[in-house]
C-alpha positions as CSV (number, residue, x, y, z in Angstrom):
1,X,86.5,84.4,146.0
2,X,88.7,86.9,147.9
3,X,89.2,90.5,146.9
4,X,92.7,89.7,145.5
5,X,91.4,86.8,143.4
6,X,88.6,89.0,142.1
7,X,91.1,91.7,141.1
8,X,93.3,89.1,139.3
9,X,90.3,87.7,137.5
10,X,89.2,91.1,136.4
11,X,92.7,92.0,135.3
12,X,92.9,88.8,133.3
13,X,89.6,89.4,131.6
14,X,90.6,92.9,130.7
15,X,93.9,91.6,129.3
16,X,92.1,89.0,127.3
17,X,89.9,91.8,125.7
18,X,93.0,93.7,124.8
19,X,95.2,90.9,123.5
20,X,92.6,88.6,121.9
21,X,89.8,91.2,121.1
22,X,87.4,89.1,123.2
23,X,84.7,91.7,123.6
24,X,85.6,94.7,121.5
25,X,88.6,96.3,119.8
26,X,89.0,99.4,121.9
27,X,91.7,102.0,121.5
28,X,94.2,100.2,123.8
29,X,93.9,97.0,121.8
30,X,94.5,98.9,118.5
31,X,97.5,100.7,119.9
32,X,99.0,97.5,121.2
33,X,98.5,95.8,117.8
34,X,100.2,98.6,116.0
35,X,103.2,98.5,118.4
36,X,103.6,94.8,117.9
37,X,103.3,95.1,114.1
38,X,105.8,97.9,114.1
39,X,108.3,95.8,116.1
40,X,107.8,92.8,113.8
41,X,108.5,94.9,110.7
42,X,111.4,96.6,112.4
43,X,113.0,93.3,113.4
44,X,112.6,91.8,109.9
45,X,113.8,95.0,108.2
46,X,116.8,95.1,110.6
47,X,117.7,91.5,109.8
48,X,117.7,92.2,106.1
49,X,119.7,95.3,106.5
50,X,122.4,93.5,108.5
51,X,123.2,91.4,105.4
52,X,124.7,94.6,103.9
53,X,128.4,94.8,105.1
54,X,128.3,98.6,105.4
55,X,125.2,98.5,107.5
56,X,126.5,95.7,109.7
57,X,129.7,97.6,110.2
58,X,128.1,100.9,111.1
59,X,124.9,99.9,112.9
60,X,125.5,96.2,113.9
61,X,125.4,96.8,117.6
62,X,122.2,99.0,117.4
63,X,120.4,96.4,115.3
64,X,121.5,93.6,117.7
65,X,120.0,95.6,120.6
66,X,116.8,96.2,118.6
67,X,116.5,92.4,118.1
68,X,117.0,91.7,121.8
69,X,114.3,94.3,122.7
70,X,111.9,92.7,120.2
71,X,112.6,89.2,121.7
72,X,111.8,90.6,125.2
73,X,108.6,92.2,124.0
74,X,107.5,89.0,122.1
75,X,108.3,86.9,125.2
76,X,106.1,89.1,127.4
77,X,103.4,89.0,124.8
78,X,103.5,85.2,124.6
79,X,103.4,84.7,128.4
80,X,100.5,87.2,128.6
81,X,98.5,85.4,125.9
82,X,99.0,82.1,127.8
83,X,97.9,83.8,131.1
84,X,94.6,85.0,129.6
85,X,93.8,81.7,127.8
86,X,91.3,80.5,130.4
87,X,89.1,83.6,129.5
88,X,88.6,82.2,125.9
89,X,84.9,81.3,125.6
90,X,85.7,77.9,124.0
91,X,88.1,77.0,126.9
92,X,85.9,78.1,129.8
93,X,85.0,74.5,130.6
94,X,88.7,73.4,131.0
95,X,91.0,73.9,134.0
96,X,93.4,76.8,133.7
97,X,96.3,74.5,133.0
98,X,94.6,72.5,130.3
99,X,93.2,75.7,128.7
100,X,96.7,77.1,128.4
101,X,98.1,73.9,127.0
102,X,95.2,73.7,124.5
103,X,95.7,77.4,123.6
104,X,99.5,76.9,123.2
105,X,98.9,74.3,120.5
106,X,96.9,76.7,118.3
107,X,98.6,77.7,115.0
108,X,99.2,81.3,115.9
109,X,100.7,80.4,119.3
110,X,102.9,77.9,117.6
111,X,104.1,80.7,115.3
112,X,104.7,82.9,118.3
113,X,106.8,80.2,119.9
114,X,108.8,79.7,116.7
115,X,109.8,83.4,116.9
116,X,112.1,82.5,119.9
117,X,113.9,79.8,117.9
118,X,116.3,82.3,116.2
119,X,117.3,83.7,119.6
120,X,118.1,80.2,120.9
121,X,120.1,79.3,117.7
122,X,122.1,82.5,118.0
123,X,123.1,81.6,121.5
124,X,124.1,78.2,120.4
125,X,126.0,79.3,117.3
126,X,127.3,82.9,118.0
127,X,128.8,84.7,115.1
128,X,127.2,82.6,112.4
129,X,125.6,85.1,109.9
130,X,123.4,82.5,108.3
131,X,121.7,81.7,111.7
132,X,120.7,85.4,111.9
133,X,118.5,85.0,108.9
134,X,116.3,82.6,110.9
135,X,114.8,85.7,112.5
136,X,112.8,86.1,109.3
137,X,110.4,83.5,110.6
138,X,109.0,86.3,112.8
139,X,107.4,87.8,109.7
140,X,104.8,85.0,110.1
141,X,103.6,86.8,113.3
142,X,102.0,89.4,111.0
143,X,99.3,86.7,110.2
144,X,97.8,87.4,113.6
145,X,97.2,91.1,112.7
146,X,96.0,90.4,109.1
147,X,92.6,88.7,109.2
148,X,92.8,87.8,105.5
149,X,96.3,86.2,105.8
150,X,95.2,84.4,109.0
151,X,92.1,83.1,107.2
152,X,94.2,81.7,104.3
153,X,96.4,79.9,106.8
154,X,93.5,78.4,108.6
155,X,91.8,77.4,105.4
156,X,94.9,75.6,104.1
157,X,95.4,73.9,107.4
158,X,91.8,72.7,107.6
159,X,91.7,71.5,104.0
160,X,95.2,70.0,104.0
161,X,93.9,66.5,103.4
162,X,91.8,67.5,100.4
163,X,94.7,69.6,99.1
164,X,97.1,66.8,99.5
165,X,94.8,64.6,97.5
166,X,94.8,67.2,94.7
167,X,98.6,67.2,94.7
168,X,98.6,63.4,94.5
169,X,96.1,63.5,91.6
170,X,98.2,66.1,89.8
171,X,101.3,64.1,90.3
172,X,99.6,61.0,88.9
173,X,98.2,62.8,85.9
174,X,101.6,64.3,85.2
175,X,103.4,60.9,85.3
176,X,100.7,59.2,83.3
177,X,100.9,61.8,80.6
178,X,104.7,61.8,80.6
179,X,104.8,58.0,80.3
180,X,102.3,57.9,77.5
181,X,104.1,60.6,75.5
182,X,107.5,59.0,76.1
183,X,106.2,55.7,74.7
184,X,104.4,57.2,71.7
185,X,107.0,59.9,70.6
186,X,110.1,59.2,72.6
187,X,111.8,57.6,69.6
188,X,110.6,60.3,67.2
189,X,111.8,63.3,69.4
190,X,114.5,61.8,71.5
191,X,116.1,65.2,72.3
192,X,112.8,66.3,74.0
193,X,111.0,63.1,75.0
194,X,113.8,60.5,75.0
195,X,113.6,59.8,78.7
196,X,111.1,60.3,81.5
197,X,112.8,63.4,83.0
198,X,112.3,65.2,79.6
199,X,108.7,63.8,79.3
200,X,107.9,64.9,82.9
201,X,109.0,68.4,82.0
202,X,106.8,68.4,78.9
203,X,103.9,67.1,81.0
204,X,104.3,69.7,83.7
205,X,104.5,72.5,81.1
206,X,101.3,71.3,79.5
207,X,99.4,71.0,82.8
208,X,100.6,74.3,84.2
209,X,100.7,76.5,81.1
210,X,97.7,75.0,79.3
211,X,99.8,74.7,76.2
212,X,103.3,73.7,75.0
213,X,103.7,75.0,71.5
214,X,107.5,74.8,71.9
215,X,107.0,71.0,71.5
216,X,104.4,70.0,68.9
217,X,103.4,66.3,68.8
218,X,104.4,64.6,65.6
219,X,101.8,61.8,65.6
220,X,98.0,61.7,65.9
221,X,98.2,59.7,69.1
222,X,100.6,62.2,70.5
223,X,98.3,65.1,69.7
224,X,95.4,63.2,71.4
225,X,97.5,62.7,74.5
226,X,98.4,66.4,74.5
227,X,94.8,67.4,74.2
228,X,93.8,65.1,77.1
229,X,96.6,66.5,79.2
230,X,95.5,70.1,78.6
231,X,91.9,69.2,79.7
232,X,93.1,67.3,82.8
233,X,95.3,70.3,83.6
234,X,92.2,72.5,83.8
235,X,90.6,70.0,86.2
236,X,93.7,69.5,88.3
237,X,94.0,73.3,89.0
238,X,90.3,74.0,89.3
239,X,89.8,71.4,92.0
240,X,92.0,73.0,94.7
241,X,90.5,76.4,93.8
242,X,87.1,75.0,94.5
243,X,88.3,73.4,97.8
244,X,89.9,76.6,99.0
245,X,86.8,78.7,98.0
246,X,84.6,76.3,100.0
247,X,87.0,76.5,102.8
248,X,86.9,80.3,102.9
249,X,83.1,80.2,103.1
250,X,83.2,77.7,106.0
251,X,85.9,79.7,107.7
252,X,83.9,82.9,107.5
253,X,80.9,81.1,109.0
254,X,83.2,79.7,111.7
255,X,84.7,83.0,112.5
256,X,81.3,84.7,112.8
257,X,80.2,81.9,115.1
258,X,83.2,82.4,117.4
259,X,82.6,86.1,117.5
260,X,79.0,85.6,118.3
261,X,79.8,82.9,120.9
262,X,82.2,85.3,122.7
263,X,79.5,88.1,122.7
264,X,76.8,85.8,124.1
265,X,79.2,84.4,126.7
266,X,79.7,88.0,128.0
267,X,76.0,88.6,128.6
268,X,75.4,88.2,132.4
269,X,72.1,86.4,131.8
270,X,74.0,83.6,130.0
271,X,77.2,83.6,132.0
272,X,76.3,80.3,133.8
273,X,75.5,78.4,130.6
274,X,78.0,75.7,129.4
275,X,79.6,75.8,126.0
276,X,77.0,73.4,124.4
277,X,74.1,75.5,125.6
278,X,75.7,78.7,124.3
279,X,76.4,77.0,120.9
280,X,72.7,76.1,120.7
281,X,71.7,79.6,121.6
282,X,74.0,81.1,119.0
283,X,72.1,79.1,116.4
284,X,68.8,80.9,117.0
285,X,70.2,84.4,116.9
286,X,69.2,86.6,114.0
287,X,71.6,89.1,112.4
288,X,70.3,92.5,111.2
289,X,72.0,95.7,110.0
290,X,70.2,98.9,111.2
291,X,70.9,102.3,109.5
292,X,72.0,105.3,111.5
293,X,69.3,107.3,113.3
294,X,66.8,104.4,113.4
295,X,64.8,103.8,116.6
296,X,65.3,100.1,117.6
297,X,63.0,100.1,120.5
298,X,60.7,102.8,121.9
299,X,59.7,103.5,125.4
300,X,56.3,102.0,126.3
301,X,56.5,99.3,123.7
302,X,56.1,95.7,124.9
303,X,59.4,93.9,125.2
304,X,59.7,90.8,123.0
305,X,63.5,90.4,122.2
306,X,67.0,91.4,123.3
307,X,69.8,92.8,121.2
308,X,73.6,92.3,121.1
309,X,75.7,94.9,119.3
310,X,78.1,93.2,116.9
311,X,79.4,96.5,115.5
312,X,78.3,100.2,115.7
313,X,76.8,102.1,118.5
314,X,73.4,103.1,120.0
315,X,72.1,105.8,122.3
316,X,69.8,104.9,125.2
317,X,67.5,107.7,126.3
318,X,66.6,107.0,130.0
319,X,65.0,109.0,132.7
320,X,68.5,109.6,134.1
321,X,70.0,110.8,130.9
322,X,71.6,109.5,127.7
323,X,73.7,106.4,127.7
324,X,75.9,105.2,124.8
325,X,76.4,101.5,124.1
326,X,79.1,100.2,121.8
327,X,80.2,97.0,120.2
328,X,79.9,94.1,122.6
329,X,77.2,95.7,124.7
330,X,73.6,94.4,124.9
331,X,70.2,95.6,125.9
332,X,66.6,94.4,126.3
333,X,67.6,91.2,128.1
334,X,64.7,91.4,130.6
335,X,62.3,90.7,127.6
336,X,63.5,87.1,127.7
337,X,62.1,86.7,131.2
338,X,59.0,88.9,131.0
339,X,57.2,90.9,128.4
340,X,57.3,94.1,130.4
341,X,57.1,97.3,128.5
342,X,60.3,99.2,127.6
343,X,61.4,101.9,130.0
344,X,63.7,103.7,127.5
345,X,64.2,104.5,123.8
346,X,67.2,103.1,121.9
347,X,68.4,104.8,118.7
348,X,71.3,103.9,116.5
349,X,74.1,106.5,116.4
350,X,75.6,105.0,113.2
351,X,75.0,102.0,111.0
352,X,74.9,99.1,113.5
353,X,74.9,95.3,113.2
354,X,72.9,93.6,115.9
355,X,72.1,90.1,116.9
356,X,68.5,89.6,117.9
357,X,67.2,86.9,120.2
358,X,63.4,86.7,120.1
359,X,61.5,85.8,123.3
360,X,59.6,82.9,121.6
361,X,62.8,81.4,120.2
362,X,64.4,81.6,123.6
363,X,61.5,79.9,125.3
364,X,61.6,77.1,122.7
365,X,65.3,76.9,123.5
366,X,64.8,76.4,127.2
367,X,62.1,73.8,126.5
368,X,64.8,71.8,124.7
369,X,67.2,72.5,127.6
370,X,65.3,72.3,130.9
371,X,68.5,72.8,132.9
372,X,69.1,76.1,131.2
373,X,65.6,77.1,131.9
374,X,66.2,76.5,135.6
375,X,69.3,78.7,135.5
376,X,67.5,81.5,133.7
377,X,64.6,81.4,136.2
378,X,67.1,81.5,139.0
379,X,68.7,84.6,137.5
380,X,65.2,86.1,137.2
381,X,64.5,85.4,140.8
382,X,67.8,87.0,141.9
383,X,67.0,90.1,139.8
384,X,63.4,90.5,140.9
385,X,64.1,93.2,143.4
386,X,66.5,95.2,141.1
387,X,66.8,96.5,137.6
388,X,68.0,93.8,135.2
389,X,67.7,95.5,131.9
390,X,69.6,98.5,130.6
391,X,66.6,99.6,128.7
392,X,63.7,97.8,130.4
């Protein structure tokens, strides 16, 4: 790889870290996020303000300029995210073109693309005030910067089939209850249950409100139908809640896996592993929270594991001075290749979450993946004449 290609690759990796928080959320990444969030809010607020005649008359040109600036920034952001897509750990195995196409189809990138639709519509239908309101779709871009909102969207998307089944069940129960009540009491209360539209309204009220005292059944059979409808209403609304709750749990696990995957993929020792091997490796990592001021490893101790910092910071006391390691950094990787004694002491600066890979677990892992073992031994051979571990 030429020097120019190396520079481009390094710049793309750095851009990925900033845009997609691939390794750590540093200050530059946070500043960029706040700038983009500010532009989204300003664009939506300006769109709403333009619906006021006095604002449109006084500040219409300025708000139009603001919108064009926002569109330009969003376009640069979109192109930049496509450019860095090959750096995504889950897309490493694909060619750059396929990686970008796959990334462009992700929900958040689709939302980013939809943000340009209002601009196109305004060019096609200039002067139509109603078209301007389509800019409000850009409000959905905030989901990228709100983990909770983004999680809800992913959960609903992943559980869409089960949720659709819940809607079908609810619709079936509502129609069945409405039909039964119409047959039993339609002739008794024709003003309220005389046709299916009125009966459907009663059924929906019973299912949603868990009640319906404004319409009291006049017959014993009607009261039984109403009681059953209430109980089925509880079931119909509890079922999607359970599905979404389960989806949240799975999404949290999936998100933790992706974060861990990205961290492991950045460790030089594992840089040559394919996605399947890294996924297997992620499964044997152990998570641990270590309080501030705790010595994680001490100089002179035998090395039996390596550590990846998920959050927090540690201080490494070496013969050459003190070194600070932050989120996304790792230490102790030489212990996976040899049980040499540590050459430095590592202490947590604040409460730190680490992922621990034990030497024994790692060797069992390479027993199951002989090709990975060959790659690791090749790395060990390359590093034999130089320091390979930040802490020994």
